[in-house]
N, C-alpha and C positions, 0 to 999 in steps of 0.2 A: 294396403300395407304390404311390405315385403320383409322377409326374414332371412338373414344370412347366418349360417353357423360355420365357424372356422375351426379347422383341425390343424394339427402340426404338419409340417412338411414330411411326407412319407415318400412313396414312389410316384410322384406326380409331376415329374419333369420340372421341378422348381416352381410349380403352380400351387395355389391353395386348394386343398381338397374340400369339397362341400358335402356335408352329410346331415341327415335328419337325426341329430343326436340331442339329448338333453344337455344344455350348456351348464357349466359351472358358474359362468358369469353371463348375465343378461343385461344388455344395454338398450334403452329406449331412445331412439333418435327422432326428433321432430324439428321441422323447419318449413318455411314456405317453399314448396316444390312445384307449384303451379302459379300461373298468373304473371304479372309484370316483374316480380322480384324472384322468380323461380331460380334464376342463375345464382342468386345469393345463397339460397338453401342448398342447391345442388353442389356448389363448390365446397360448402362445409361438410356435406355428406361424403363426397369423393375424397376430400382431404382426410376425413376421419378414417375411412376405409384404407387409404394408403398408409396412414400412421399405424393402423392395426396390422396391415401386411408387413410393415417394416420391423415389427417385433415378432414375426413368425405367425401372425394370425391368431395369437392367443394373448390375452391380457394377463400379465403376471404368471404365465405358464398354464392358465386355465382355459379350457374350451369356452369359446365366446360366441354368443348369438347377438346379432344386432337387429332390432325391430325398427322399422322406419314408418313414419307417418307424416302427412302433409297438413300443416295447420292453416294453409291458404291465407295467411296474414290476418286471421280472424281470432280475436281474443277468446271468444266463447268456444270455438273449436279447439284452440290450444289447451284450454282448461279441461275439456272433455278428454283430449288425448292424454294429458297428464294424469288424470284420474284413472284412465284405462291402464296406463303403464304401471301405476302404483298398485291399484286395487285388483286388477285382473291378471296382468302379466307378471306382477311381482318382480319388476326389474331391480337390479342392484344399483343402477345409476341411470340418470337421464342426461342426454347431451343435445345441444342445439338450442331448443326452447324458444326459437323464433325471435321476432323483433321485440323491443322493450314493452310495447303494449300487450303482446301475447304473453311474455314472461310474467309481467305484473299480474295478469289475470289468473295465472297458475300458482302464484306464490302461496296463497293460503293452504292449499292441499300439500304442497311441497314442504312447507314449514311444519305442518301437522304430522306428516309422515316421517320426517327426518331422513328421507331418501336423498342420497347425493345427487345434486343437480349441477351440471356444468354448462353455462351459457357460452355459445361460440359466436354470438353476434349481438350481445347486449350487455350493458352495465348501467342500468338506470340509477339515477341519483338517489331515489328513496332506498334502494337496496344497498347502495354504497354507504349510506349514512345511518340514521337511527333504525332503519328497517333491515339492517344486515342480519344474515342468518349463518350459523356455523356449518350448514350443509349445502349452501348455495355459493357457487364460485363462478367467476368469469375468466376464461382463458383468452378472452378477446381484448376488452378495454373497458374502462369506466367511460361512459358516453362522452363526457366532456373532453377527454384527453386529446383526441385528434383536432378538435376545434380549438382547444387551448393552444396547441402547437401552431395552428394557422393564425390565431390571434397574435401570438408572439412574433410569428414571421411577418405579419402585416405591420406590427409596431416597429420591428427592427428594420424593415424595408423602407419605412417612412411614409406609408399611405396615410393621408390626413383625413379622408372622408370615405367611409365604407358602408355599403348597403348589404343587409343580411336577409337570407331567405331559407325557409325550411318547411317541412310538412308539419301540420298541427297535431302532434302527439308527443308523448313523453320524451322520446329521443330528440325530436326536433327542438323542443324547448331546452333540453340539456345542451345541445350543440350550440345554440345561439348564446346561452348563458356562458358556456365555456369560452367561446371566442371573445366575448366582452370582458372576460376576467383578465386577459393579458393584453388586450388592445385598449390603448388610452386615447385614441383619436376620436373623431366625431362619428357616431353611428347615425346615418341619415334616416334610416328606417329599418324595421325588422318586420318582415312579412311572412305570415304563416298560411300555407296553402293546404288544400285537402290531401289526405293520404291517397296515393295512386292517381292524383290529378294528371290527365294526359296533355292538357293545353295550358301553356303559360304565357300566351300572347299578351293578355291584359297586364300581367305582372311585369313582363319584360318591357312593355311600353312605359310603365311607371318608372322602372329602373333607368331607362334611357333618359328620362326627363329629370332624374334626381341629381345629376352632376357628380357622381361618385368617382373616386380615384381607383376603387377596386370593389368587387362584390365577393361575398363569401356565401356559399350555399352548401346545404346538406340534402342531397337527393339520391338515395341508394337505388340500385337496380334500374328498372324501366323508367322510373321517375327521372333519374339522372340522364338517361339516354334522350328522353323527350326534351328535358330542359336545355341540355347543352346543344343539341341540334338546333333548337329554336333560337337560342342565344346566338349561335353562329350564323344562322340564316338572317337574323336581324342586323348582321354586320358588326356585332359587338366583340367577336372573338379576337380581332386584331386591334381593337381600340381600348377595351376595358379588361384589366387583369382579372381572371377568374380563379379564385381560391376556393377549395372545396374539401369536404370530408366525405368519403364513401360515395362519390359521384362519378369520378373518372378513375376506374380501377380495372383489374383484370377481367371482371365480368361485363363491363360496359365498353371498354376500349375497342374490342372487335367491331362493335356496331357504330361507334363514334368516329373512329379513324381521324381524318383531317379536322373534323369539327372540334376535336379535343386538343389539338396542337397548342403548346404553350401554357396550358392550364397547369396550375400548381396544386398538389394534393398533400394533405397531411395523412400520415399512416404510420402504424407501428411495424409495418413490413412491406417490402415489395421485392421484385426479382433483382433489382439493382444492388441489394445488400450483399456484402462479401462476408457475412457471418458464417461461422463453422457449420457445415452441413447444408447450407442454403442452396448452393449450386446443384448438389445431388438431389435435393428435394424437388427443385424446379425441373430438372432433367427427367427425373423418374415420373413425376406427375404428367409432364408433357407427353412422354412416351406412352403412358398408360391410358390417358384420357384424350389425347390429341388436341390439347389446348394449353395455354399458359395459365398457371394457377394465379388466383387472386389472394388477397390477405385473408379472405374467408376460408380458403383451402388451407392456408398456413395455420390458422387457428384450429381448424378441425384436426389437422395432422398433429399439432402439439397436444390437443386434448386426448387423443388416443394414446400417445406416448406417456402423458401424465398419468392416465389411468393404469397403464402397464406398471409403472413404478408403484402406484398406490396399492394395487391388488397384490403385488409381490410383497409389499411391506406387511400386509395382514395375512400373508400366506394363503390367499384365496378365500379367507373367511370374511366375506363381505356382509354377512347377516347382522353383525354388530355394527349398526349404522353410524353410531357416534365414533367408533374406532376407525371405521372406513373413511368418514369425513376428515378425521384428524390425519389420516394417512395421505389423503389427497392434498391437504394443506401442506404437510411436510414434503410431499413430492415436488411441490413447486420450487423448492430450493435446489432440487437435483435435476430438474428438467433442463436439457440442453436445447433450448428453443432456437428455431431457425431465425427468429427475429433479433437475437442478441440477448442482452441482460433480461432476466425475468425472475420474479418471485411474487408470491401472494402477500398483500398487505394485511393488516388486522381485519379489514372488512372483506377479505377474500377477493379483492380486485387486484389486477396486475400492477406491479411496479415495473416500468419498462421505458424504453426510449420511444420518442415520437419524432419521426423524420419528415422532411419536406422533399417531395419528388416533383419533377416537371415532365410533362409528356413531350416526347421528342420523336423524330422520324429519321431513320437511317435507310436510305433507299426507299424500298416499298414496305419496310418493316416499322411498326410503331412500338414504342417502349417508353421507359422512363429513365431519368438520370437523377441521382441523389444530389440535392442542393445543400443539405445540411441536417443538423439535428437540433431543432429549436428547443426541445425539452429532453434532458437526459435522465434516465432512471426516475421518471416522474411519478409522484404520488398525487392522487386526487384530493380535492379539498374537503371531501365529506368524511374521510376516515376518522377524523377527530370526534365525529358524532356516533361512531360505532364503538361499543364497549369491547373489551378483550373477549374473544370467543374461544 
């Protein structure tokens, strides 16, 4: 575990001073920080720290400590970390909370405690619907959203026969369901693979034989690197349009390079957006961390700035958990997100745009271009199942 305490700018040559002081606000951050999807967690954490730095290193003007833990993409470990944050560390809010399977394992204790929890990489359908909670938010997405955008893109583009693939866990099922919600053509097959599976040769052989017009996949982190490289090595990269969600992004593109060219991704953010503040965020992140940010970093950045607004609304008095949760909800309408339009819906999931981006190459540099906005200020379909909170 690492702990960071931020103090205001004093005589530190415009750098953040670090001291061992008791914080007025304590944040527990957890994410997968090791293993095949470590880059996903690291970008969320770095984005959150940059967001904190952008508000002077203090949330709502209060001295802030950030505790960090690695959930290793293990639900049982994520649950242990959540209990530690709540019961021992007495955090004011938790951020990150891992993949959907990890978040779902932690929900009972989060619900019981009333502690504010902000997911920066998950929006599982049970939490968006009847299982919604007044103290649990996602600044990322409801899981289906990016897949719904790709389903609509596939429908609008005229693909008649599509093949679907995802890992076999809650988010994978949500993404497949989301794609089918807006795609009205023929689904040739939907294949669920093991989480963190390294070899997709058998599945790619089945895909080749299916006769699809396009394939849609959801493979985040290292899973995406392995799948896309093997897809390209099989000679499919130039033959079969590859649509994806969280497969080709800022965390995987440096490893994929030419293998990713031409792929089309659904996302709520990318560097190609010309939204207010986005160019500054991208440049500052790249300068500080030496790499291009991903949408995970953008979500982490927004989460810190959202908490800054919320802590200020309660004048630093975060002990009243219900009031603090209400402040987080209200802060969503004031947040100037780098992604563009943003607010929390009744179920505390984002209402936001979902864009389509294509991977391109300019000289030796790889990047993306914006193709369009399949879904504007989109609301998930589960919100009707959530009562007013």
